[in-house]
C-alpha positions, 0 to 999 in steps of 0.5 A: 392528139386532136388530129388522131381523135378526128382520124378515129372519128372518121375511121381514116386509118391512113391518116391515123397511121400518119399522125401516129407516126408524128406522135412517135417522133415527137416523144421518141428520145425526148427527155423533156417529158416524164415517162408517166406523161408519155404514158398518159399521152399514148393512153389517150390514143388507146382510149380514143380507139375504144370510143368505138362501142363495137370495138370496145366490146371486143377488147377490154380497155382496162387491160390495155391501159394496164399493159401500157402503164406497165411498159418500161420504155417508149418502145414498149409504149409504142408497141402496145399502142400500135397493137391496139391500132392494128386491132382497130384496123382489123375490126374495121376490115371485119365491119366492112365485110359485114357492111357490104349488104348495107351499101348494096341496100343504099345503092338499090334505094338510090336506083329506085328513088333517085327522083326524090330528095336524097341525103346522107342522114335519110339514107343512113336511117334506112339502113340503121347506121350513123351517117358518119359510118355510112359515109365511111363504108360507102366511100370505102366500098365504091371509091366515091362519097355518097353525094357524088355517087347520087349526082353521077347516077342522076346525070347518067339518068338525065343523059338517058332521058335526053337521048331517048325521050322528048321530055322538056329539060325542066321535066328531065330535071324534075325526073332526076331529082333536081327541083331547080332547073337552072341548077340542073343545067349548070350541073349537067354542063359541069359533068358533060361539058355542054348544056342539056339542049346541046347534048340532045341536039348532038353538039355535046359529044365531048363528054367531061366528067368532073 
C-alpha cells in the first residue's frame, strides 16, 4: 500500500497499475482475510487517489467508498477501485493538456535565464505549481527531467560559445550558469567526451551524450 501511495504522489500511473496488480493478486481467492478487511484495504487506495485536491473536486469520495462497501465479492471491489484509477488517469491526461502552457513557460524562462541559478522549486513558483507536479508534467511533456533539460541546454550553449567566440573557458562557464569552472569542465567532458579546450581546438569531434 505504501508503494501505491508513493505512485499516486508522483503521479506515476504505470507503477500504480503495476503495484495495484500485485495488490489484486494478494487478495484474490485468499480466504485468510475477511471481506470487511479487504474492503478497508481497497478503500485506502481510493482515498489516496482523492488526496489529489483537484481530482477530488471532480468526484465524491463518500459516494465511491459507499459503492465499494456495497460490493459483494472481490471482483466487484476490484472493479470499483479500477473505475477510480481509470478516472484518475483521465484526470491526469486532462491536466496534462492544460499544463502544456506551464511547461512552455518554464522552457522559455530557461532559455532567457540559463546563466542564472535555476532549480525546480524556483521554476515551480514562477508558474504557480508545486515542485512535484511541475516535475511530473515536465518529464511527461519533454521526455527528460527538468534538471537534465537545463544541463543539456547549458551544454549546447557552451558548445556554441566555444565555437563562435574567443571567450575564455572560465567566462563560458559563468555565462552558461556554472559558478565552478572545474565542475563545468567535468560536466562538459561527460557530455561531449572531451574538455572544452580540446573541443574548441577541434580535437573533440567524437561527441558523446550522457
